[in-house]
NUSE-551612 format. One record per atom (N, C-alpha, C, O, CB): residue number from 1; atom name; x negated, y negated, z negated. Coordinates in Angstrom, 2 decimals. Each point is the difference from the previous one (the first is absolute). Glycine has a CB too. Example, Ala and Ser with C-alpha at 12.3 -4.5 7.8 and 13.67 -1.06 7.14 Angstrom:
2
@resi=1 | name=N | px=-13.19 | py=5.69 | pz=-7.80
@resi=1 | name=CA | px=0.89 | py=-1.19 | pz=0.00
@resi=1 | name=C | px=-0.90 | py=-1.20 | pz=0.00
@resi=1 | name=O | px=-1.04 | py=0.02 | pz=-0.66
@resi=1 | name=CB | px=2.93 | py=1.15 | pz=-0.59
@resi=2 | name=N | px=-1.54 | py=-2.22 | pz=1.97
@resi=2 | name=CA | px=-0.82 | py=-1.19 | pz=-0.06
@resi=2 | name=C | px=0.77 | py=-1.09 | pz=-0.73
@resi=2 | name=O | px=-0.51 | py=-1.11 | pz=-0.17
@resi=2 | name=CB | px=-0.67 | py=1.74 | pz=2.32
//
This chain:
75
@resi=1 | name=N | px=-119.87 | py=-139.10 | pz=-121.88
@resi=1 | name=CA | px=-0.77 | py=0.41 | pz=-1.15
@resi=1 | name=C | px=0.98 | py=0.44 | pz=-1.09
@resi=1 | name=O | px=0.99 | py=-0.67 | pz=-0.27
@resi=1 | name=CB | px=-2.89 | py=-0.91 | pz=0.86
@resi=2 | name=N | px=1.60 | py=2.71 | pz=-1.20
@resi=2 | name=CA | px=0.82 | py=0.52 | pz=-1.07
@resi=2 | name=C | px=-0.73 | py=-0.16 | pz=-1.33
@resi=2 | name=O | px=-1.21 | py=0.18 | pz=-0.08
@resi=2 | name=CB | px=2.30 | py=1.45 | pz=1.65
@resi=3 | name=N | px=-0.34 | py=-1.98 | pz=-2.59
@resi=3 | name=CA | px=-0.57 | py=-0.11 | pz=-1.34
@resi=3 | name=C | px=0.78 | py=0.94 | pz=-0.90
@resi=3 | name=O | px=1.23 | py=-0.05 | pz=-0.05
@resi=3 | name=CB | px=-1.96 | py=-2.38 | pz=0.42
@resi=4 | name=N | px=0.03 | py=3.29 | pz=-1.08
@resi=4 | name=CA | px=0.63 | py=0.95 | pz=-0.89
@resi=4 | name=C | px=-0.49 | py=-0.21 | pz=-1.42
@resi=4 | name=O | px=-1.17 | py=-0.26 | pz=-0.23
@resi=4 | name=CB | px=1.39 | py=1.90 | pz=2.10
@resi=5 | name=N | px=0.69 | py=-1.52 | pz=-2.80
@resi=5 | name=CA | px=-0.35 | py=0.02 | pz=-1.42
@resi=5 | name=C | px=-0.25 | py=1.46 | pz=-0.35
@resi=5 | name=O | px=0.95 | py=0.78 | pz=-0.12
@resi=5 | name=CB | px=0.42 | py=-2.89 | pz=-0.44
@resi=6 | name=N | px=-2.62 | py=2.48 | pz=0.39
@resi=6 | name=CA | px=-0.33 | py=1.41 | pz=-0.22
@resi=6 | name=C | px=-0.19 | py=0.32 | pz=-1.48
@resi=6 | name=O | px=-0.40 | py=1.11 | pz=-0.34
@resi=6 | name=CB | px=-0.66 | py=-1.06 | pz=2.58
@resi=7 | name=N | px=1.34 | py=-1.01 | pz=-3.10
@resi=7 | name=CA | px=-0.13 | py=0.26 | pz=-1.43
@resi=7 | name=C | px=0.94 | py=1.13 | pz=-0.40
@resi=7 | name=O | px=1.20 | py=-0.07 | pz=0.28
@resi=7 | name=CB | px=-1.85 | py=-2.34 | pz=-0.71
@resi=8 | name=N | px=0.13 | py=3.42 | pz=-0.19
@resi=8 | name=CA | px=0.82 | py=1.11 | pz=-0.46
@resi=8 | name=C | px=0.25 | py=1.07 | pz=1.04
@resi=8 | name=O | px=0.64 | py=1.00 | pz=-0.31
@resi=8 | name=CB | px=0.39 | py=-2.58 | pz=-1.22
@resi=9 | name=N | px=-1.50 | py=1.40 | pz=2.76
@resi=9 | name=CA | px=0.18 | py=1.01 | pz=1.04
@resi=9 | name=C | px=-1.30 | py=0.75 | pz=0.22
@resi=9 | name=O | px=-1.09 | py=-0.57 | pz=-0.09
@resi=9 | name=CB | px=2.87 | py=-0.82 | pz=1.19
@resi=10 | name=N | px=-1.66 | py=2.68 | pz=-0.81
@resi=10 | name=CA | px=-1.20 | py=0.72 | pz=0.35
@resi=10 | name=C | px=-0.27 | py=-0.16 | pz=1.50
@resi=10 | name=O | px=0.86 | py=-0.45 | pz=0.75
@resi=10 | name=CB | px=-0.47 | py=2.11 | pz=-2.63
@resi=11 | name=N | px=-1.57 | py=-1.29 | pz=2.28
@resi=11 | name=CA | px=-0.43 | py=-0.21 | pz=1.39
@resi=11 | name=C | px=0.86 | py=0.77 | pz=0.98
@resi=11 | name=O | px=0.35 | py=-0.52 | pz=1.06
@resi=11 | name=CB | px=-2.68 | py=0.15 | pz=-1.88
@resi=12 | name=N | px=2.69 | py=1.62 | pz=0.50
@resi=12 | name=CA | px=0.82 | py=0.80 | pz=0.91
@resi=12 | name=C | px=1.37 | py=-0.63 | pz=0.23
@resi=12 | name=O | px=0.53 | py=0.02 | pz=1.11
@resi=12 | name=CB | px=-1.73 | py=2.03 | pz=-1.88
@resi=13 | name=N | px=1.77 | py=-2.62 | pz=-0.29
@resi=13 | name=CA | px=1.29 | py=-0.66 | pz=0.11
@resi=13 | name=C | px=-0.10 | py=-1.22 | pz=0.91
@resi=13 | name=O | px=0.89 | py=-0.25 | pz=0.81
@resi=13 | name=CB | px=-0.27 | py=1.07 | pz=-3.11
@resi=14 | name=N | px=-1.69 | py=-1.57 | pz=2.17
@resi=14 | name=CA | px=-0.21 | py=-1.16 | pz=0.86
@resi=14 | name=C | px=-0.13 | py=0.42 | pz=1.46
@resi=14 | name=O | px=0.61 | py=-0.61 | pz=0.88
@resi=14 | name=CB | px=-1.73 | py=-0.58 | pz=-2.78
@resi=15 | name=N | px=0.33 | py=2.22 | pz=2.16
@resi=15 | name=CA | px=-0.18 | py=0.49 | pz=1.37
@resi=15 | name=C | px=1.34 | py=0.49 | pz=0.56
@resi=15 | name=O | px=0.32 | py=-0.27 | pz=1.16
@resi=15 | name=CB | px=-2.71 | py=0.93 | pz=-1.67
@resi=16 | name=N | px=3.17 | py=0.04 | pz=-0.30
@resi=16 | name=CA | px=1.32 | py=0.47 | pz=0.43
@resi=16 | name=C | px=0.89 | py=-1.18 | pz=0.37
@resi=16 | name=O | px=0.71 | py=0.04 | pz=1.01
@resi=16 | name=CB | px=-0.95 | py=1.98 | pz=-2.49
@resi=17 | name=N | px=0.22 | py=-3.07 | pz=0.67
@resi=17 | name=CA | px=0.80 | py=-1.20 | pz=0.27
@resi=17 | name=C | px=-0.43 | py=-0.65 | pz=1.31
@resi=17 | name=O | px=0.85 | py=-0.42 | pz=0.79
@resi=17 | name=CB | px=-0.55 | py=0.07 | pz=-3.25
@resi=18 | name=N | px=-1.60 | py=0.25 | pz=2.69
@resi=18 | name=CA | px=-0.51 | py=-0.59 | pz=1.24
@resi=18 | name=C | px=0.39 | py=0.86 | pz=1.21
@resi=18 | name=O | px=0.37 | py=-0.54 | pz=1.05
@resi=18 | name=CB | px=-2.28 | py=-0.48 | pz=-2.33
@resi=19 | name=N | px=1.82 | py=2.33 | pz=1.15
@resi=19 | name=CA | px=0.37 | py=0.89 | pz=1.10
@resi=19 | name=C | px=1.48 | py=-0.14 | pz=0.34
@resi=19 | name=O | px=0.37 | py=-0.01 | pz=1.17
@resi=19 | name=CB | px=-2.17 | py=1.60 | pz=-1.87
@resi=20 | name=N | px=2.64 | py=-1.69 | pz=-0.32
@resi=20 | name=CA | px=1.44 | py=-0.17 | pz=0.24
@resi=20 | name=C | px=0.29 | py=-1.33 | pz=0.69
@resi=20 | name=O | px=0.83 | py=-0.06 | pz=0.91
@resi=20 | name=CB | px=-0.35 | py=1.48 | pz=-2.93
@resi=21 | name=N | px=-1.17 | py=-2.47 | pz=1.59
@resi=21 | name=CA | px=0.20 | py=-1.31 | pz=0.62
@resi=21 | name=C | px=-0.41 | py=0.03 | pz=1.47
@resi=21 | name=O | px=0.68 | py=-0.57 | pz=0.85
@resi=21 | name=CB | px=-1.07 | py=-0.54 | pz=-3.08
@resi=22 | name=N | px=-0.71 | py=1.77 | pz=2.53
@resi=22 | name=CA | px=-0.47 | py=0.11 | pz=1.39
@resi=22 | name=C | px=0.97 | py=0.83 | pz=0.83
@resi=22 | name=O | px=0.28 | py=-0.35 | pz=1.14
@resi=22 | name=CB | px=-2.66 | py=0.15 | pz=-1.92
@resi=23 | name=N | px=2.90 | py=1.29 | pz=0.21
@resi=23 | name=CA | px=0.97 | py=0.83 | pz=0.71
@resi=23 | name=C | px=1.27 | py=-0.79 | pz=0.32
@resi=23 | name=O | px=0.55 | py=0.11 | pz=1.09
@resi=23 | name=CB | px=-1.48 | py=1.94 | pz=-2.23
@resi=24 | name=N | px=1.39 | py=-2.85 | pz=0.19
@resi=24 | name=CA | px=1.19 | py=-0.81 | pz=0.23
@resi=24 | name=C | px=-0.26 | py=-1.04 | pz=1.09
@resi=24 | name=O | px=0.87 | py=-0.24 | pz=0.84
@resi=24 | name=CB | px=-0.17 | py=0.58 | pz=-3.23
@resi=25 | name=N | px=-1.88 | py=-0.94 | pz=2.38
@resi=25 | name=CA | px=-0.34 | py=-1.00 | pz=1.02
@resi=25 | name=C | px=-0.04 | py=0.64 | pz=1.38
@resi=25 | name=O | px=0.51 | py=-0.58 | pz=0.97
@resi=25 | name=CB | px=-1.82 | py=-0.72 | pz=-2.67
@resi=26 | name=N | px=0.72 | py=2.48 | pz=1.80
@resi=26 | name=CA | px=-0.08 | py=0.69 | pz=1.29
@resi=26 | name=C | px=1.38 | py=0.42 | pz=0.48
@resi=26 | name=O | px=0.30 | py=-0.10 | pz=1.19
@resi=26 | name=CB | px=-2.59 | py=0.89 | pz=-1.77
@resi=27 | name=N | px=3.13 | py=-0.32 | pz=-0.33
@resi=27 | name=CA | px=1.36 | py=0.40 | pz=0.36
@resi=27 | name=C | px=0.78 | py=-1.19 | pz=0.55
@resi=27 | name=O | px=0.70 | py=0.12 | pz=1.01
@resi=27 | name=CB | px=-0.74 | py=1.67 | pz=-2.77
@resi=28 | name=N | px=-0.09 | py=-2.94 | pz=1.11
@resi=28 | name=CA | px=0.68 | py=-1.20 | pz=0.47
@resi=28 | name=C | px=-0.52 | py=-0.43 | pz=1.37
@resi=28 | name=O | px=0.78 | py=-0.46 | pz=0.84
@resi=28 | name=CB | px=-0.43 | py=-0.25 | pz=-3.22
@resi=29 | name=N | px=-1.65 | py=0.86 | pz=2.61
@resi=29 | name=CA | px=-0.58 | py=-0.34 | pz=1.29
@resi=29 | name=C | px=0.54 | py=0.92 | pz=1.09
@resi=29 | name=O | px=0.32 | py=-0.45 | pz=1.10
@resi=29 | name=CB | px=-2.40 | py=-0.39 | pz=-2.24
@resi=30 | name=N | px=2.18 | py=2.13 | pz=0.84
@resi=30 | name=CA | px=0.55 | py=0.96 | pz=0.96
@resi=30 | name=C | px=1.45 | py=-0.34 | pz=0.32
@resi=30 | name=O | px=0.41 | py=0.06 | pz=1.16
@resi=30 | name=CB | px=-1.97 | py=1.72 | pz=-2.03
@resi=31 | name=N | px=2.33 | py=-2.14 | pz=-0.14
@resi=31 | name=CA | px=1.40 | py=-0.39 | pz=0.23
@resi=31 | name=C | px=0.08 | py=-1.23 | pz=0.90
@resi=31 | name=O | px=0.85 | py=-0.06 | pz=0.89
@resi=31 | name=CB | px=-0.22 | py=1.02 | pz=-3.12
@resi=32 | name=N | px=-1.50 | py=-1.95 | pz=2.01
@resi=32 | name=CA | px=0.01 | py=-1.21 | pz=0.84
@resi=32 | name=C | px=-0.38 | py=0.34 | pz=1.43
@resi=32 | name=O | px=0.59 | py=-0.53 | pz=0.94
@resi=32 | name=CB | px=-1.18 | py=-0.87 | pz=-2.94
@resi=33 | name=N | px=-0.40 | py=2.28 | pz=2.20
@resi=33 | name=CA | px=-0.40 | py=0.40 | pz=1.34
@resi=33 | name=C | px=1.15 | py=0.72 | pz=0.71
@resi=33 | name=O | px=0.24 | py=-0.23 | pz=1.18
@resi=33 | name=CB | px=-2.64 | py=0.42 | pz=-1.94
@resi=34 | name=N | px=3.10 | py=0.67 | pz=0.04
@resi=34 | name=CA | px=1.14 | py=0.71 | pz=0.58
@resi=34 | name=C | px=1.10 | py=-0.97 | pz=0.40
@resi=34 | name=O | px=0.61 | py=0.15 | pz=1.06
@resi=34 | name=CB | px=-1.16 | py=1.86 | pz=-2.45
@resi=35 | name=N | px=0.79 | py=-3.01 | pz=0.56
@resi=35 | name=CA | px=1.04 | py=-1.00 | pz=0.32
@resi=35 | name=C | px=-0.39 | py=-0.80 | pz=1.24
@resi=35 | name=O | px=0.84 | py=-0.27 | pz=0.85
@resi=35 | name=CB | px=-0.23 | py=0.12 | pz=-3.30
@resi=36 | name=N | px=-1.89 | py=-0.24 | pz=2.54
@resi=36 | name=CA | px=-0.47 | py=-0.77 | pz=1.17
@resi=36 | name=C | px=0.10 | py=0.83 | pz=1.28
@resi=36 | name=O | px=0.28 | py=-0.54 | pz=1.07
@resi=36 | name=CB | px=-1.83 | py=-0.75 | pz=-2.56
@resi=37 | name=N | px=1.32 | py=2.60 | pz=1.38
@resi=37 | name=CA | px=0.04 | py=0.88 | pz=1.17
@resi=37 | name=C | px=1.42 | py=0.49 | pz=0.31
@resi=37 | name=O | px=0.21 | py=0.72 | pz=0.97
@resi=37 | name=CB | px=-2.56 | py=-0.02 | pz=-1.48
@resi=38 | name=N | px=3.31 | py=-1.08 | pz=-0.32
@resi=38 | name=CA | px=1.37 | py=0.43 | pz=0.22
@resi=38 | name=C | px=0.28 | py=1.42 | pz=-0.44
@resi=38 | name=O | px=1.01 | py=0.58 | pz=0.38
@resi=38 | name=CB | px=-0.95 | py=-2.14 | pz=1.49
@resi=39 | name=N | px=-0.95 | py=2.13 | pz=-2.66
@resi=39 | name=CA | px=0.15 | py=1.39 | pz=-0.43
@resi=39 | name=C | px=0.78 | py=0.15 | pz=-1.29
@resi=39 | name=O | px=0.40 | py=1.10 | pz=-0.37
@resi=39 | name=CB | px=-2.54 | py=-0.62 | pz=1.50
@resi=40 | name=N | px=2.37 | py=-1.58 | pz=-1.82
@resi=40 | name=CA | px=0.68 | py=0.09 | pz=-1.29
@resi=40 | name=C | px=1.49 | py=0.25 | pz=0.16
@resi=40 | name=O | px=0.69 | py=0.30 | pz=-0.98
@resi=40 | name=CB | px=-2.40 | py=-1.81 | pz=0.02
@resi=41 | name=N | px=2.22 | py=1.39 | pz=2.17
@resi=41 | name=CA | px=1.44 | py=0.22 | pz=0.22
@resi=41 | name=C | px=0.28 | py=1.33 | pz=0.71
@resi=41 | name=O | px=1.11 | py=0.21 | pz=0.49
@resi=41 | name=CB | px=-0.81 | py=-2.69 | pz=-0.38
@resi=42 | name=N | px=-1.30 | py=3.37 | pz=-0.07
@resi=42 | name=CA | px=0.20 | py=1.30 | pz=0.64
@resi=42 | name=C | px=0.99 | py=0.83 | pz=-0.79
@resi=42 | name=O | px=0.02 | py=-0.03 | pz=-1.23
@resi=42 | name=CB | px=-2.35 | py=-0.05 | pz=2.16
@resi=43 | name=N | px=3.15 | py=0.83 | pz=-0.20
@resi=43 | name=CA | px=0.94 | py=0.91 | pz=-0.65
@resi=43 | name=C | px=-0.74 | py=1.30 | pz=-0.36
@resi=43 | name=O | px=-1.11 | py=0.24 | pz=0.49
@resi=43 | name=CB | px=3.08 | py=-1.24 | pz=0.80
@resi=44 | name=N | px=-1.36 | py=1.82 | pz=-2.14
@resi=44 | name=CA | px=-0.62 | py=1.28 | pz=-0.35
@resi=44 | name=C | px=-0.14 | py=0.88 | pz=1.24
@resi=44 | name=O | px=-0.98 | py=0.73 | pz=0.13
@resi=44 | name=CB | px=1.96 | py=-0.88 | pz=-2.43
@resi=45 | name=N | px=-0.03 | py=0.07 | pz=3.20
@resi=45 | name=CA | px=-0.08 | py=0.79 | pz=1.24
@resi=45 | name=C | px=-1.22 | py=-0.43 | pz=0.82
@resi=45 | name=O | px=-0.70 | py=0.85 | pz=0.55
@resi=45 | name=CB | px=3.22 | py=-0.58 | pz=-0.54
@resi=46 | name=N | px=-2.78 | py=-1.57 | pz=0.09
@resi=46 | name=CA | px=-1.17 | py=-0.49 | pz=0.73
@resi=46 | name=C | px=-1.29 | py=0.43 | pz=-0.68
@resi=46 | name=O | px=-0.97 | py=0.36 | pz=0.66
@resi=46 | name=CB | px=2.31 | py=-2.32 | pz=0.15
@resi=47 | name=N | px=-1.35 | py=1.91 | pz=-2.13
@resi=47 | name=CA | px=-1.19 | py=0.42 | pz=-0.75
@resi=47 | name=C | px=-0.25 | py=1.49 | pz=0.21
@resi=47 | name=O | px=-1.13 | py=0.42 | pz=0.24
@resi=47 | name=CB | px=1.54 | py=-2.22 | pz=-1.96
@resi=48 | name=N | px=0.66 | py=2.61 | pz=1.62
@resi=48 | name=CA | px=-0.14 | py=1.45 | pz=0.21
@resi=48 | name=C | px=-0.49 | py=0.31 | pz=1.41
@resi=48 | name=O | px=-0.80 | py=0.92 | pz=0.18
@resi=48 | name=CB | px=2.63 | py=-0.54 | pz=-1.83
@resi=49 | name=N | px=-1.37 | py=-1.14 | pz=2.65
@resi=49 | name=CA | px=-0.44 | py=0.18 | pz=1.38
@resi=49 | name=C | px=-1.50 | py=-0.29 | pz=0.13
@resi=49 | name=O | px=-0.72 | py=0.74 | pz=0.67
@resi=49 | name=CB | px=3.02 | py=-1.35 | pz=0.15
@resi=50 | name=N | px=-2.75 | py=-0.47 | pz=-1.45
@resi=50 | name=CA | px=-1.43 | py=-0.34 | pz=0.03
@resi=50 | name=C | px=-0.84 | py=1.09 | pz=-0.65
@resi=50 | name=O | px=-1.06 | py=0.37 | pz=0.52
@resi=50 | name=CB | px=1.65 | py=-2.80 | pz=-0.57
@resi=51 | name=N | px=-0.13 | py=2.94 | pz=-1.09
@resi=51 | name=CA | px=-0.75 | py=1.05 | pz=-0.71
@resi=51 | name=C | px=-0.06 | py=1.26 | pz=0.86
@resi=51 | name=O | px=-1.06 | py=0.62 | pz=0.11
@resi=51 | name=CB | px=1.78 | py=-1.57 | pz=-2.33
@resi=52 | name=N | px=0.41 | py=1.33 | pz=2.82
@resi=52 | name=CA | px=0.03 | py=1.20 | pz=0.84
@resi=52 | name=C | px=-0.93 | py=-0.15 | pz=1.19
@resi=52 | name=O | px=-0.70 | py=0.95 | pz=0.37
@resi=52 | name=CB | px=3.06 | py=-0.53 | pz=-1.07
@resi=53 | name=N | px=-2.38 | py=-1.61 | pz=1.31
@resi=53 | name=CA | px=-0.89 | py=-0.23 | pz=1.15
@resi=53 | name=C | px=-1.46 | py=0.13 | pz=-0.42
@resi=53 | name=O | px=-0.81 | py=0.56 | pz=0.74
@resi=53 | name=CB | px=2.52 | py=-2.09 | pz=0.30
@resi=54 | name=N | px=-2.05 | py=1.01 | pz=-2.21
@resi=54 | name=CA | px=-1.38 | py=0.08 | pz=-0.49
@resi=54 | name=C | px=-0.37 | py=1.46 | pz=-0.28
@resi=54 | name=O | px=-1.09 | py=0.45 | pz=0.36
@resi=54 | name=CB | px=1.28 | py=-2.76 | pz=-1.36
@resi=55 | name=N | px=0.72 | py=3.03 | pz=0.37
@resi=55 | name=CA | px=-0.29 | py=1.40 | pz=-0.33
@resi=55 | name=C | px=-0.12 | py=0.88 | pz=1.23
@resi=55 | name=O | px=-0.74 | py=0.99 | pz=-0.01
@resi=55 | name=CB | px=1.94 | py=-1.32 | pz=-2.13
@resi=56 | name=N | px=-0.50 | py=-0.01 | pz=3.22
@resi=56 | name=CA | px=-0.03 | py=0.80 | pz=1.23
@resi=56 | name=C | px=-1.09 | py=-0.44 | pz=0.97
@resi=56 | name=O | px=-0.19 | py=0.64 | pz=1.03
@resi=56 | name=CB | px=2.61 | py=-0.27 | pz=-1.32
@resi=57 | name=N | px=-3.12 | py=-1.44 | pz=-0.03
@resi=57 | name=CA | px=-1.05 | py=-0.50 | pz=0.90
@resi=57 | name=C | px=-1.16 | py=1.00 | pz=0.02
@resi=57 | name=O | px=-0.34 | py=0.59 | pz=-1.03
@resi=57 | name=CB | px=1.00 | py=-3.00 | pz=0.56
@resi=58 | name=N | px=-1.26 | py=2.58 | pz=1.64
@resi=58 | name=CA | px=-1.15 | py=0.92 | pz=0.08
@resi=58 | name=C | px=-1.17 | py=-0.53 | pz=-0.84
@resi=58 | name=O | px=-0.24 | py=-1.20 | pz=-0.07
@resi=58 | name=CB | px=0.97 | py=1.93 | pz=2.38
@resi=59 | name=N | px=-1.42 | py=0.19 | pz=-2.92
@resi=59 | name=CA | px=-1.15 | py=-0.35 | pz=-0.83
@resi=59 | name=C | px=-1.26 | py=0.22 | pz=0.82
@resi=59 | name=O | px=-0.22 | py=1.09 | pz=0.53
@resi=59 | name=CB | px=1.45 | py=-0.47 | pz=-2.66
@resi=60 | name=N | px=-2.05 | py=-1.64 | pz=2.22
@resi=60 | name=CA | px=-1.25 | py=0.12 | pz=0.75
@resi=60 | name=C | px=-0.99 | py=0.82 | pz=-0.81
@resi=60 | name=O | px=-0.22 | py=-0.25 | pz=-1.18
@resi=60 | name=CB | px=0.62 | py=-1.97 | pz=2.32
@resi=61 | name=N | px=-0.99 | py=3.19 | pz=-0.48
@resi=61 | name=CA | px=-1.01 | py=0.82 | pz=-0.66
@resi=61 | name=C | px=-1.35 | py=-0.70 | pz=0.13
@resi=61 | name=O | px=-0.31 | py=-0.55 | pz=1.06
@resi=61 | name=CB | px=1.61 | py=2.69 | pz=-0.59
@resi=62 | name=N | px=-2.09 | py=-2.12 | pz=-1.54
@resi=62 | name=CA | px=-1.33 | py=-0.64 | pz=0.09
@resi=62 | name=C | px=-0.86 | py=0.76 | pz=1.00
@resi=62 | name=O | px=0.02 | py=1.22 | pz=0.07
@resi=62 | name=CB | px=0.15 | py=-2.02 | pz=-2.46
@resi=63 | name=N | px=-0.93 | py=0.04 | pz=3.15
@resi=63 | name=CA | px=-0.89 | py=0.65 | pz=0.97
@resi=63 | name=C | px=-1.24 | py=0.50 | pz=-0.72
@resi=63 | name=O | px=-0.54 | py=-0.66 | pz=-0.89
@resi=63 | name=CB | px=1.40 | py=-0.82 | pz=2.77
@resi=64 | name=N | px=-1.29 | py=2.63 | pz=-1.48
@resi=64 | name=CA | px=-1.21 | py=0.58 | pz=-0.60
@resi=64 | name=C | px=-1.08 | py=0.01 | pz=1.07
@resi=64 | name=O | px=0.01 | py=0.83 | pz=0.91
@resi=64 | name=CB | px=1.34 | py=0.61 | pz=-2.54
@resi=65 | name=N | px=-2.26 | py=-2.37 | pz=1.50
@resi=65 | name=CA | px=-1.10 | py=-0.06 | pz=0.95
@resi=65 | name=C | px=-1.09 | py=0.95 | pz=-0.45
@resi=65 | name=O | px=-0.36 | py=0.07 | pz=-1.17
@resi=65 | name=CB | px=0.91 | py=-2.46 | pz=1.74
@resi=66 | name=N | px=-1.07 | py=3.12 | pz=0.39
@resi=66 | name=CA | px=-1.09 | py=0.91 | pz=-0.30
@resi=66 | name=C | px=-1.29 | py=-0.80 | pz=-0.10
@resi=66 | name=O | px=-0.36 | py=-0.74 | pz=0.92
@resi=66 | name=CB | px=1.54 | py=2.65 | pz=0.25
@resi=67 | name=N | px=-1.85 | py=-1.75 | pz=-2.27
@resi=67 | name=CA | px=-1.26 | py=-0.72 | pz=-0.22
@resi=67 | name=C | px=-1.13 | py=0.82 | pz=0.61
@resi=67 | name=O | px=-0.13 | py=1.19 | pz=-0.27
@resi=67 | name=CB | px=1.00 | py=-2.26 | pz=-1.87
@resi=68 | name=N | px=-1.69 | py=0.42 | pz=2.98
@resi=68 | name=CA | px=-1.14 | py=0.72 | pz=0.59
@resi=68 | name=C | px=-0.88 | py=0.62 | pz=-1.08
@resi=68 | name=O | px=-0.12 | py=-0.54 | pz=-1.10
@resi=68 | name=CB | px=0.16 | py=-1.02 | pz=3.07
@resi=69 | name=N | px=-0.65 | py=2.69 | pz=-1.65
@resi=69 | name=CA | px=-0.75 | py=0.81 | pz=-0.94
@resi=69 | name=C | px=-1.02 | py=-0.80 | pz=-0.83
@resi=69 | name=O | px=-0.06 | py=0.22 | pz=-1.21
@resi=69 | name=CB | px=0.38 | py=1.67 | pz=2.77
@resi=70 | name=N | px=-1.07 | py=-2.74 | pz=-1.02
@resi=70 | name=CA | px=-1.07 | py=-0.70 | pz=-0.74
@resi=70 | name=C | px=0.52 | py=-1.15 | pz=-0.86
@resi=70 | name=O | px=-0.77 | py=-0.55 | pz=-0.78
@resi=70 | name=CB | px=-0.77 | py=1.17 | pz=2.61
@resi=71 | name=N | px=2.82 | py=-1.00 | pz=-1.70
@resi=71 | name=CA | px=0.52 | py=-1.16 | pz=-0.72
@resi=71 | name=C | px=0.93 | py=0.37 | pz=-1.15
@resi=71 | name=O | px=0.64 | py=-0.88 | pz=-0.58
@resi=71 | name=CB | px=-0.84 | py=-0.37 | pz=2.69
@resi=72 | name=N | px=0.28 | py=2.53 | pz=-2.45
@resi=72 | name=CA | px=0.89 | py=0.41 | pz=-1.07
@resi=72 | name=C | px=-0.53 | py=-0.47 | pz=-1.35
@resi=72 | name=O | px=-1.21 | py=-0.04 | pz=-0.23
@resi=72 | name=CB | px=1.91 | py=2.03 | pz=1.59
@resi=73 | name=N | px=0.22 | py=-2.34 | pz=-2.25
@resi=73 | name=CA | px=-0.36 | py=-0.51 | pz=-1.32
@resi=73 | name=C | px=-0.81 | py=1.03 | pz=-0.76
@resi=73 | name=O | px=0.33 | py=1.19 | pz=-0.03
@resi=73 | name=CB | px=1.75 | py=-2.60 | pz=0.00
@resi=74 | name=N | px=-3.14 | py=0.94 | pz=-0.59
@resi=74 | name=CA | px=-0.82 | py=0.87 | pz=-0.84
@resi=74 | name=C | px=-1.02 | py=0.81 | pz=0.77
@resi=74 | name=O | px=-0.68 | py=0.85 | pz=-0.58
@resi=74 | name=CB | px=2.58 | py=-0.74 | pz=-0.96
@resi=75 | name=N | px=-2.01 | py=-0.36 | pz=2.83
@resi=75 | name=CA | px=-0.97 | py=0.78 | pz=0.78
@resi=75 | name=C | px=-1.04 | py=-0.90 | pz=0.59
@resi=75 | name=O | px=-0.91 | py=0.48 | pz=0.68
@resi=75 | name=CB | px=2.63 | py=1.20 | pz=-0.16
//
């Protein structure tokens, strides 16, 4: 539970503060997950290799199913 003293703050400032706190919490969680998975010790070369593999991976095209004539939207 978080408690904030909002006296003198406008609502947008409070929301911004909460968003920043949540972003920091998520970043720390991602760092902990990377450490548990052994990814926090990757070299730049290993990271670049992973990125290149992802970029070169084939992209699946969405299948386009033909809708029977009587079942088309709006008809």
